[in-house]
C-alpha positions in Angstrom: -105.0 -83.2 -174.8 -104.4 -85.2 -171.6 -100.9 -85.1 -170.1 -99.8 -87.2 -167.1 -96.6 -86.1 -165.4 -94.6 -87.1 -162.4 -91.2 -86.7 -160.8 -89.3 -87.6 -157.7 -90.8 -91.0 -157.1 -87.3 -92.1 -156.0 -88.4 -95.7 -156.6 -88.7 -97.7 -154.5 -89.2 -94.9 -151.8 -92.5 -93.6 -153.2 -93.4 -96.4 -155.5 -96.5 -97.4 -153.5 -97.9 -93.9 -153.8 -97.1 -93.9 -157.5 -98.9 -97.2 -158.0 -101.9 -96.1 -156.0 -102.1 -93.0 -158.0 -102.3 -94.9 -161.2 -105.5 -96.8 -160.2 -108.6 -95.6 -162.1 -106.6 -93.4 -164.4 -107.6 -93.4 -168.1 -105.0 -93.6 -170.8 -103.4 -90.2 -171.4 -102.0 -88.8 -174.7 -98.5 -88.7 -173.2 -96.7 -89.6 -169.9 -93.8 -87.3 -168.9 -91.1 -88.1 -166.3 -89.4 -85.1 -164.9 -86.4 -86.7 -163.2 -85.5 -88.6 -160.0 -87.9 -91.3 -160.8 -85.5 -93.8 -159.2 -83.5 -93.6 -156.0 -79.7 -93.1 -156.0 -79.0 -94.5 -159.5 -81.1 -97.6 -159.2 -81.4 -98.0 -162.9 -83.5 -101.2 -162.8 -86.3 -99.5 -160.9 -87.2 -98.0 -164.3 -88.4 -101.4 -165.4 -90.8 -101.5 -162.4 -92.1 -98.1 -163.2 -92.7 -98.9 -166.9 -94.3 -102.2 -166.1 -96.8 -100.5 -163.8 -97.7 -98.0 -166.4 -98.1 -100.6 -169.2 -100.2 -102.9 -166.9 -102.5 -100.0 -166.1 -103.1 -98.9 -169.7 -103.9 -101.4 -172.4 -102.8 -99.3 -175.3 -99.2 -98.0 -175.9 -98.6 -94.7 -174.4 -95.7 -92.4 -175.4 -93.4 -91.9 -172.4 -90.8 -89.2 -172.4 -88.4 -88.3 -169.6 -85.5 -86.1 -168.6 -82.9 -87.0 -166.0 -82.7 -85.7 -162.4 -79.8 -85.5 -160.0 -80.4 -89.0 -158.7 -80.1 -90.6 -162.2 -76.4 -90.4 -161.7 -74.4 -89.6 -164.8 -72.5 -92.9 -164.6 -75.9 -94.9 -164.9 -77.6 -92.9 -167.5 -76.3 -95.1 -170.4 -77.5 -98.1 -168.5 -81.0 -96.6 -167.9 -81.3 -95.7 -171.6 -80.3 -99.2 -172.6 -82.8 -100.7 -170.2 -85.7 -98.6 -171.4 -84.8 -97.9 -175.1 -87.8 -99.7 -176.6 -90.3 -98.4 -174.0 -89.6 -94.7 -173.6 -87.5 -91.9 -174.8 -85.0 -89.7 -172.7 -84.2 -86.2 -173.6 -80.9 -85.2 -172.1 -80.3 -81.8 -173.5 -82.2 -82.8 -176.5 -85.7 -82.2 -178.2 -88.2 -84.3 -180.0 -91.4 -83.7 -181.9 -94.4 -85.9 -181.5 -98.0 -85.7 -183.0 -100.8 -85.6 -180.3 -104.4 -85.0 -181.2 -103.4 -83.6 -184.5 -101.0 -81.1 -183.0 -97.2 -81.1 -183.5 -95.8 -80.8 -180.0 -92.1 -80.2 -179.4 -90.6 -81.3 -176.2 -87.3 -80.1 -174.9 -85.7 -82.1 -172.1 -83.0 -81.0 -169.7 -81.9 -81.7 -166.1 -82.0 -77.9 -165.7 -79.6 -75.9 -163.6 -79.0 -74.6 -160.0 -78.0 -71.1 -159.1 -75.5 -72.5 -156.7 -73.9 -76.0 -157.0 -74.2 -78.3 -153.9 -71.1 -79.2 -152.1 -71.1 -82.8 -153.8 -71.5 -81.3 -157.2 -68.5 -78.9 -156.6 -66.4 -81.9 -155.5 -67.5 -84.4 -158.1 -68.4 -82.5 -161.4 -65.6 -80.6 -163.0 -66.6 -77.0 -164.0 -70.1 -77.4 -162.7 -70.8 -73.6 -163.1 -70.1 -73.9 -166.7 -72.3 -77.0 -167.0 -75.2 -75.1 -165.5 -74.7 -72.2 -167.9 -74.5 -74.4 -171.0 -77.7 -76.3 -170.0 -79.6 -73.0 -170.0 -78.1 -71.8 -173.2 -78.9 -75.2 -174.8 -82.5 -75.2 -173.8 -82.9 -71.7 -175.1 -81.4 -72.8 -178.5 -83.7 -75.9 -178.7 -86.8 -73.9 -177.9 -86.0 -71.3 -180.5 -85.4 -74.0 -183.2 -88.7 -75.6 -182.4 -90.7 -72.3 -182.6 -91.4 -72.4 -186.3 -91.7 -76.2 -186.5 -94.5 -77.0 -184.1 -97.9 -75.9 -182.7 -97.0 -76.3 -179.0 -93.8 -76.4 -177.1 -93.0 -78.1 -173.7 -90.0 -77.6 -171.7 -89.4 -80.8 -169.5 -86.8 -80.2 -166.7 -86.0 -81.5 -163.2 -84.9 -78.5 -161.3 -87.2 -75.6 -160.8 -87.2 -72.5 -163.0 -89.1 -70.2 -160.7 -89.8 -69.2 -157.0 -93.6 -69.5 -157.4 -93.7 -73.3 -157.5 -91.2 -73.5 -154.6 -93.5 -71.9 -152.1 -93.5 -74.0 -149.0 -89.7 -74.4 -149.1 -87.4 -71.9 -147.5 -87.1 -69.6 -150.5 -83.7 -68.4 -149.2 -82.5 -71.8 -150.4 -83.9 -71.5 -153.9 -80.3 -71.5 -155.2 -80.1 -75.2 -154.4 -83.7 -75.8 -155.9 -83.4 -74.2 -159.3 -82.1 -71.3 -161.5 -83.1 -67.9 -162.4 -81.3 -68.5 -165.7 -84.1 -70.8 -166.7 -86.6 -68.2 -165.5 -85.1 -66.0 -168.0 -85.1 -68.6 -170.8 -88.9 -69.0 -170.2 -89.4 -65.2 -170.4 -87.4 -65.0 -173.6 -88.7 -68.0 -175.5 -92.2 -68.5 -174.1 -92.8 -72.3 -174.2 -96.5 -73.2 -173.8 -95.9 -75.5 -170.8 -93.0 -76.1 -168.4 -93.0 -79.3 -166.2 -90.4 -79.7 -163.4 -89.8 -81.7 -160.2 -87.1 -81.6 -157.4 -89.2 -79.5 -155.0 -90.5 -81.9 -152.5 -92.2 -79.5 -150.0 -94.0 -77.0 -152.3 -97.6 -76.1 -151.5 -98.2 -74.2 -154.7 -97.8 -76.6 -157.6 -98.9 -74.4 -160.5 -97.9 -70.9 -161.7 -97.6 -68.6 -164.7 -94.3 -67.1 -166.0 -95.5 -64.6 -168.5 -97.7 -66.5 -170.8 -96.2 -69.8 -169.8 -97.9 -72.4 -167.6 -95.5 -74.0 -165.1 -96.2 -77.2 -163.0 -94.2 -78.7 -160.2 -95.0 -82.5 -160.5 -92.8 -83.8 -157.6 -94.7 -86.7 -156.2 -93.8 -86.0 -152.5 -95.3 -82.5 -152.9 -98.3 -83.2 -155.1 -99.0 -86.8 -153.6 -100.3 -88.1 -156.9 -99.5 -88.2 -160.6 -100.3 -84.8 -162.1 -103.1 -84.7 -164.7 -102.9 -81.8 -167.1 -105.6 -81.1 -169.8 -104.7 -78.6 -172.4 -105.3 -77.5 -176.0 -108.8 -79.2 -176.4 
């Protein structure tokens, strides 16, 4: 199974790099967006991204995404409306798709931070509770999928672990991700976790227990991440 994944294109900021990375790629089984695909709430940049993918691949490719912190809450309905016929967003939700004869369950979430930013504290009421609920919701969705699918993917924006943040100042991990999600992964053992948000990592792949974790942030990886699994 061939999975392509990307995050933090912040289109139009890294759009040229995203476009260059698409050249010569063969069609995947699924394309995953791990948040911050557009810059500062620019909803219409999603049209540009989807056009590039559809122009590159002659066949229809399932595209599934979660939101990042720059897909602001107030524009998310607009983004969903613009892209409804072309991709699926999982905002604290799950879906099941069939890929190469396997039932694959995907849970999508923005994820959580151990410490809210000053902007979040000023603008998002009860942000600490929001972060706690997201972790509990992801755990619940993964648990419900366990008996229904062959494989489970957790698609999130913020990081769930220190390992894929190497290259950043790890003392600042509280603003990069959440140990709550690390515990979710240890407890519910998804087969694959894909995240973004960490722009300066030098280690883009890690294991949490039996779970494979990828940081697919374009500024870090410098290309669309190709993942081949479950052949």
